[in-house]
C-alpha positions in Angstrom: 16.6 -8.6 -8.4 18.8 -11.3 -8.7 22.3 -11.6 -10.8 21.7 -11.3 -14.4 23.5 -14.3 -16.2 24.5 -12.8 -18.7 26.7 -10.2 -17.0 27.6 -13.1 -14.0 28.6 -15.9 -16.5 26.0 -18.5 -14.7 22.7 -18.7 -13.0 22.0 -17.2 -9.9 21.5 -20.6 -8.3 22.9 -23.7 -9.3 21.1 -26.1 -11.7 18.7 -28.7 -10.0 21.0 -31.5 -10.7 23.8 -29.6 -9.0 21.7 -29.3 -5.9 22.2 -31.1 -3.0 19.4 -33.1 -1.9 20.5 -32.5 1.8 20.3 -28.6 1.6 17.5 -28.3 4.2 19.5 -30.3 6.7 19.7 -29.0 9.8 23.1 -27.2 10.8 24.7 -26.8 14.0 25.1 -23.2 14.8 27.4 -23.8 17.8 30.7 -24.3 15.5 32.2 -21.6 13.7 30.7 -21.5 10.4 33.0 -21.6 7.4 33.9 -18.2 5.4 32.3 -18.3 2.1 34.6 -18.3 -0.9 36.7 -15.3 -2.4 34.4 -15.4 -5.4 31.4 -15.8 -3.3 31.4 -12.8 -0.9 32.8 -9.6 -0.3 32.9 -8.4 3.0 32.2 -4.4 4.0 35.1 -2.4 5.6 34.1 0.5 7.7 35.6 1.7 11.0 33.5 3.2 14.1 34.1 7.0 12.5 32.9 6.2 9.3 29.5 4.5 10.2 28.7 7.5 12.3 29.2 9.7 9.7 26.8 7.9 7.2 24.3 7.7 9.4 24.3 11.2 10.6 25.0 12.5 7.0 28.1 14.0 7.8 30.0 13.0 4.7 33.2 15.3 5.1 34.7 13.2 7.5 34.6 9.7 5.4 37.5 9.3 3.1 36.6 8.2 -0.5 38.3 4.8 -1.6 38.8 4.3 -5.1 37.6 0.8 -5.6 40.7 -1.8 -6.2 40.5 -4.0 -9.4 40.4 -7.5 -8.7 40.1 -10.2 -11.3 37.8 -13.1 -11.7 38.7 -15.0 -14.8 38.4 -12.2 -17.2 36.0 -9.8 -15.2 37.2 -7.1 -13.1 35.6 -6.6 -9.6 35.4 -4.2 -6.8 37.7 -4.5 -3.8 36.9 -7.1 -0.9 38.0 -7.3 2.6 40.5 -10.0 4.0 38.6 -10.3 7.4 34.9 -10.5 7.6 33.4 -7.8 9.5 30.6 -8.9 12.2 27.4 -7.1 13.1 28.1 -6.3 16.9 27.2 -3.7 19.6 26.0 -0.3 19.1 25.3 2.6 21.2 23.0 5.6 20.5 24.4 9.0 19.3 23.7 12.1 21.5 21.0 14.1 20.5 23.3 17.1 19.5 25.2 15.2 17.0 22.4 13.5 15.1 19.2 14.1 13.5 15.8 12.9 14.8 15.9 9.5 16.0 18.9 8.4 13.8 21.4 6.1 15.5 24.7 5.0 14.6 26.2 1.5 14.0 29.3 0.1 15.4 31.3 -2.2 12.9 34.8 -3.7 13.6 37.1 -4.0 10.9 40.9 -4.3 10.6 41.0 -1.7 7.8 39.9 1.8 8.1 39.0 2.5 4.1 35.3 2.6 3.2 34.1 1.9 -0.2 31.4 4.6 -1.0 28.9 3.4 -3.9 26.6 6.1 -5.8 22.7 5.4 -4.3 20.2 4.5 -7.0 18.2 7.7 -6.7 19.6 11.0 -7.5 20.2 12.8 -4.5 21.8 16.2 -3.8 25.4 16.0 -4.0 26.0 16.7 -0.4 23.9 13.4 0.3 25.3 11.6 -2.1 26.4 8.4 -0.8 25.4 4.9 0.2 26.3 1.7 2.2 29.9 0.0 2.1 29.3 -3.5 1.9 29.5 -6.7 0.8 25.6 -7.1 -0.8 23.8 -4.3 -2.3 19.8 -4.3 -2.2 18.0 -3.3 -5.1 18.0 0.1 -4.3 21.9 0.8 -4.6 24.4 0.7 -7.5 26.3 -2.5 -7.5 29.1 -3.8 -9.6 28.7 -6.9 -11.5 30.8 -9.7 -9.9 30.8 -13.2 -11.7 29.9 -16.2 -9.2 29.2 -13.3 -6.4 26.5 -14.7 -3.7 24.4 -12.1 -2.6 25.0 -9.1 -5.1 22.2 -7.7 -6.7 22.0 -5.7 -10.1 22.1 -2.3 -10.4 18.8 -0.2 -10.2 19.2 3.0 -12.2 15.9 3.9 -12.8 15.4 7.6 -13.1 11.7 7.4 -13.2 11.6 7.5 -9.4 13.7 10.2 -8.0 14.0 10.6 -4.2 11.0 11.7 -2.3 12.7 15.1 -1.3 12.7 15.6 -5.3 9.6 14.4 -6.1 7.0 17.0 -7.4 4.0 17.0 -4.9 0.6 18.2 -6.2 -0.4 21.9 -5.2 -3.1 22.3 -2.8 -5.7 24.7 -3.1 -7.9 24.2 -0.3 -7.6 23.6 3.8 -8.5 19.7 3.6 -5.6 19.3 0.7 -3.1 21.1 2.2 -3.9 19.1 5.5 -3.3 15.8 3.6 -0.1 16.9 1.9 1.6 18.4 5.5 0.9 15.2 6.8 2.6 13.4 4.1 5.6 15.4 4.0 6.4 15.2 7.8 5.6 11.4 8.1 6.7 9.8 4.7 9.6 7.5 5.1 12.8 9.5 4.7 16.2 8.4 3.2 18.4 8.1 6.4 15.0 5.7 7.9 15.8 3.4 4.6 19.3 3.5 5.2 19.4 2.1 8.6 17.0 -0.7 7.3 19.6 -1.7 4.3 22.4 -1.6 7.2 20.5 -4.1 8.9 19.6 -5.8 5.8 23.1 -6.5 4.6 24.4 -7.5 7.7 21.9 -10.0 8.4 22.6 -11.1 5.0 26.3 -11.9 5.6 25.6 -13.6 8.6 22.6 -15.9 7.0 25.1 -16.9 4.0 27.2 -18.6 6.7 24.0 -21.3 6.9 22.6 -20.8 3.3 25.4 -19.8 1.1 23.1 -19.5 -1.9 20.4 -17.3 -0.5 19.9 -13.7 -0.7 17.8 -11.4 1.6 15.7 -8.8 0.1 14.0 -5.8 1.8 10.4 -5.5 0.1 6.9 -4.1 1.3 6.4 -0.3 2.2 10.1 0.2 2.9 11.0 -0.1 -0.9 7.5 0.3 -2.6 6.9 4.1 -2.2 4.0 4.1 0.9 6.8 3.6 3.8 6.6 5.9 6.4 9.0 6.9 9.5 7.3 4.5 11.7 7.0 1.6 9.1 8.5 -2.1 10.1 10.8 -3.6 7.9 10.0 -6.7 5.6 12.6 -9.2 4.4 12.3 -11.9 2.2 15.2 -14.6 2.3 15.2 -16.6 -0.9 17.2 -19.7 -0.8 16.3 -21.0 -4.2 14.3 -20.3 -7.4 12.2 -23.2 -6.7 8.7 -22.8 -4.6 9.3 -23.5 -0.7 6.9 -25.7 1.1 5.9 -23.0 3.7 4.4 -25.7 6.4 8.1 -27.4 6.4 10.7 -26.4 4.7 10.5 -22.4 5.1 9.6 -23.4 8.8 12.9 -25.4 9.3 15.0 -22.8 7.8 13.5 -19.9 9.8 13.9 -21.8 13.0 17.6 -22.2 12.0 17.6 -18.3 11.4 15.7 -17.4 14.9 18.4 -19.8 16.2 21.1 -17.6 14.6 19.4 -14.6 16.1 19.0 -15.6 19.3 22.6 -17.2 20.1 25.3 -15.4 17.9 23.3 -12.3 17.1 21.5 -11.6 20.2 23.6 -8.9 21.0 22.0 -6.7 18.6 18.8 -8.5 17.6 16.1 -8.2 20.0 13.2 -11.0 20.5 13.6 -13.0 17.5 10.1 -14.9 17.6 9.0 -17.5 15.0 5.5 -17.2 14.1 3.8 -20.1 12.4 1.4 -18.3 10.0 0.4 -19.6 6.7 3.3 -17.7 5.4 5.8 -18.4 8.5 7.8 -15.5 9.8 10.5 -14.7 12.1 9.9 -11.0 14.1 12.8 -9.4 15.7 14.0 -6.1 16.5 17.0 -4.3 15.6 18.3 -2.7 18.5 20.2 0.3 16.7 17.4 1.2 14.2 14.7 0.1 16.5 12.8 -1.2 13.6 10.7 -3.9 13.9 11.4 -6.7 11.2 9.3 -9.4 9.7 11.7 -12.1 7.8 9.8 -14.8 5.5 11.2 -17.8 3.3 10.6 -17.6 -0.5 7.6 -15.4 -0.4 8.5 -14.2 -3.9 5.1 -12.7 -4.7 6.1 -9.8 -2.0 9.0 -9.0 -4.2 6.9 -8.8 -7.5 4.4 -6.5 -5.7 6.7 -4.3 -4.0 7.8 -3.3 -7.7 4.3 -3.2 -9.2 3.4 -0.7 -6.2 6.2 1.1 -6.4 5.3 1.9 -10.0 1.7 2.9 -9.0 3.2 5.2 -6.2 5.6 7.4 -8.7 3.3 7.4 -11.8 1.0 10.1 -10.4 2.0 12.2 -7.7 -1.4 12.3 -5.8 -1.2 8.4 -5.3 1.3 8.7 -2.3 -0.1 11.4 -0.1 -3.5 9.6 -0.1 -2.3 6.0 0.4 -0.5 7.5 3.7 -3.4 9.4 5.1 -5.3 6.5 4.8 -2.8 4.2 6.5 -2.6 6.6 9.6 -6.1 7.0 9.7 -7.0 2.8 9.4 -4.0 3.0 12.5 -5.5 5.3 14.6 -9.2 4.1 14.1 -7.9 0.6 15.0 -8.7 -1.2 12.0 -5.2 -1.7 10.7 -4.1 -5.0 12.3 -4.6 -8.2 10.9 -3.7 -10.2 14.2 -6.5 -8.5 15.7 -9.0 -9.4 12.7 -8.8 -5.9 11.1 -7.1 -5.0 7.5 -3.5 -5.5 7.1 -1.4 -2.1 5.6 -1.0 -3.9 2.0 -4.9 -4.1 1.7 -5.5 -0.8 2.4 -2.9 0.1 -0.4 -4.8 -2.0 -2.8 -8.2 -0.5 -1.6 -6.8 3.1 -2.5 -5.3 2.0 -5.8 -8.5 0.3 -6.8 -10.6 3.3 -5.6 -8.3 5.8 -8.2 -9.0 3.2 -10.9 -12.5 3.3 -10.9 -13.4 6.7 -10.7 -15.5 8.0 -13.9 -12.4 9.6 -15.1 -9.7 7.3 -13.7 -6.3 8.7 -11.9 -4.6 5.4 -12.2 -4.6 2.6 -15.0 -4.3 -1.5 -14.6 -0.6 -1.6 -15.1 -0.9 -5.3 -15.3 -3.1 -4.8 -18.7 -1.6 -2.0 -20.1 2.1 -3.3 -19.6 1.7 -7.2 -19.3 5.3 -8.0 -20.4 6.7 -5.5 -17.7 4.5 -7.4 -14.8 4.3 -11.0 -15.8 4.0 -13.3 -12.8 6.1 -15.5 -14.6 8.8 -13.4 -15.0 12.3 -14.4 -13.6 12.9 -13.0 -10.7 16.1 -11.4 -11.8 14.3 -9.3 -14.2 11.7 -8.1 -11.9 13.3 -4.8 -10.9 13.6 -3.7 -14.2 9.8 -3.1 -14.9 9.2 0.3 -13.2 11.9 1.9 -15.3 10.0 1.0 -18.6 6.7 2.8 -17.5 6.1 6.2 -18.1 4.0 8.9 -15.8 0.4 8.4 -16.2 -1.5 11.7 -17.1 -5.2 11.8 -15.7 -8.1 14.1 -17.0 -9.2 13.9 -13.2 -8.3 17.0 -11.9 -9.5 16.4 -8.5 -7.6 17.4 -5.1 -6.4 15.4 -2.4 -9.2 16.6 -0.3 -11.9 15.7 -2.7 -10.3 12.1 -3.4 -10.2 11.4 0.5 -13.6 12.4 1.0 -14.4 10.2 -2.3 -12.5 7.3 -0.9 -14.4 6.9 2.1 -17.8 7.5 0.1 -16.9 4.7 -2.3 -16.5 1.8 0.5 -19.3 3.5 2.9 -21.9 3.3 -0.2 -20.8 2.4 -3.4 -18.8 -0.8 -3.1 -20.8 -4.0 -2.5 -18.7 -5.9 0.0 -21.1 -9.3 -0.6 -20.8 -10.0 -4.0 -17.7 -7.9 -5.1 -13.9 -8.5 -5.2 -11.5 -5.4 -5.2 -9.0 -6.2 -8.3 -6.0 -3.8 -8.9 -5.2 -6.3 -11.7 -8.5 -5.4 -13.8 -8.9 -1.9 -12.5 -12.6 -2.9 -11.4 -14.7 -4.5 -9.0 -15.4 -7.8 -10.1 -17.7 -10.4 -9.1 -16.2 -13.0 -6.2 -14.9 -16.5 -7.2 -16.7 -19.4 -5.8 -13.7 -20.7 -4.2 -12.7 -21.6 -0.6 -10.6 -18.4 -0.5 -13.4 -16.1 -1.0 -16.3 -17.9 0.6 -17.7 -16.6 3.8 -15.0 -13.9 3.7 -16.4 -10.3 4.8 -13.7 -8.7 2.7 -12.2 -9.9 -0.4 -9.1 -8.1 -2.1 -7.0 -9.7 -5.0 -3.4 -10.2 -4.7 -2.4 -8.8 -7.9 0.0 -11.5 -8.9 -1.1 -15.1 -7.0 -4.7 -14.2 -6.9 -5.2 -14.9 -3.0 -7.4 -12.8 -0.4 -5.2 -10.5 1.2 -7.9 -9.2 3.7 -8.4 -12.9 4.8 -7.8 -11.7 8.5 -11.4 -10.2 8.6 -13.2 -13.1 9.2 -15.5 -12.0 12.2 -18.8 -10.2 11.7 -18.3 -7.7 14.4 -14.5 -6.6 13.2 -16.1 -6.5 9.5 -19.2 -4.2 10.8 -16.7 -2.0 12.9 -14.5 -1.4 9.7 -17.4 -0.5 7.7 -18.6 2.0 10.1 -15.6 3.8 10.2 -15.7 4.4 6.5 -19.2 5.8 7.0 -18.8 7.8 10.0 -15.5 9.2 8.5 -17.3 10.2 5.1 -20.1 12.1 7.1 -17.7 13.9 9.3 -15.5 15.1 6.7 -17.7 15.8 3.7 -19.3 18.2 6.3 -16.4 19.6 8.3 -13.4 19.5 5.6 -11.0 19.3 8.3 -8.9 16.2 8.8 -8.7 16.7 12.7 -12.1 15.7 12.8 -11.3 12.1 11.9 -7.5 11.8 12.2 -5.8 14.3 15.1 -2.6 15.8 13.0 -0.5 16.7 16.2 -0.5 13.2 17.7 -0.2 11.7 14.4 2.7 13.6 13.4 4.5 12.9 17.0 4.3 9.2 16.2 5.5 9.6 12.7 
């Protein structure tokens, strides 16, 4: 995730003795920010036509430009722009010239060239492209540049092909086919991820003018393999390697980010709002992609669990379709909203993984127990992205169909799991006794976060909401085992229309 010091010649953040004590002092936003130095940033160069071509998939119109070598000391780097681009106005393409709900982005540059970088996952040749820009996310190849703020190491993990090339399970019954069809229609597409990545790249460039040492990462369902076409985007702003006090430092940083969004970036960022939760966030909407984003500060456990879940998503081909259907079902049944006292999507994913781990013939192992060195909670963040590449596919002797697994999932939580005394633990791959601590006491649902051990389902704090959740599991199990028709618990046509 972070630049590797062995490649870049220095740690990704300055040593403690070099960090300024007034790092969190409020900086005025009404004056022109100081541009980053030559070695600190590379600015994207892209014109209007190229942006449209990239987002619409029409690569024939995008001129391929060779990277111009530029030397930093003894290391050669890529090409940079002399003028920074700004993230400005955009308009919607006509429906005749762009696929379903794909939007374009307008960039202003003094130069017409476009740097085309190979994408991480293998794609068909006609779709092999990536975002030109100064900063690459973990899903893109990137050139290692010394002293380059914001550049992330390459992630060339061939274990995770693009979803269009992933071998899906064979459906031999109606219910399994319905699960598979819903997954194929609603799963996050490459163009969906590309639009989120474009927004992340531009926002990072702007935020680095205030916090030059920071990096902005796309995390959560957008990157972990469980995203849908309608998934929100989750962003983690990392300002330093040390922990940040979420009640004071994080809120102060986010207040500056919110002010930046509501002033300088107001033309394309809509409704930035600071939410003072346990982990404070800034919620906003990108006017181009129409994606809702949540941005937190230094919640690095989200970076770790993104790659843990990404590994689970791809080591067994029944996992992703099952998770997607459960998330759609929970949303339709109104039990997938932590702000209203029900389950968040992350808890639902962990519940599905836990169920698959606890079958008489497990479909998933505990990756943290089998590969402790790859998922060490203390692992340096710049090494976290490597873990998924080292894990081979898991071959289970359990040949259950997607339909049988879905019915079994509802039955497990409706009749077998002991909510009063047990905790869901993906880390242990079993139900374990609840700890005697304030995090777990008087909680109706306990789902262990695999890395920091907190309760991801702590939002369910009312018995009425808990009873509703249990009732939905029981009702869906009873209906589904009798009808064997997904439409009976999740109307497919409106679900597909919503994506």
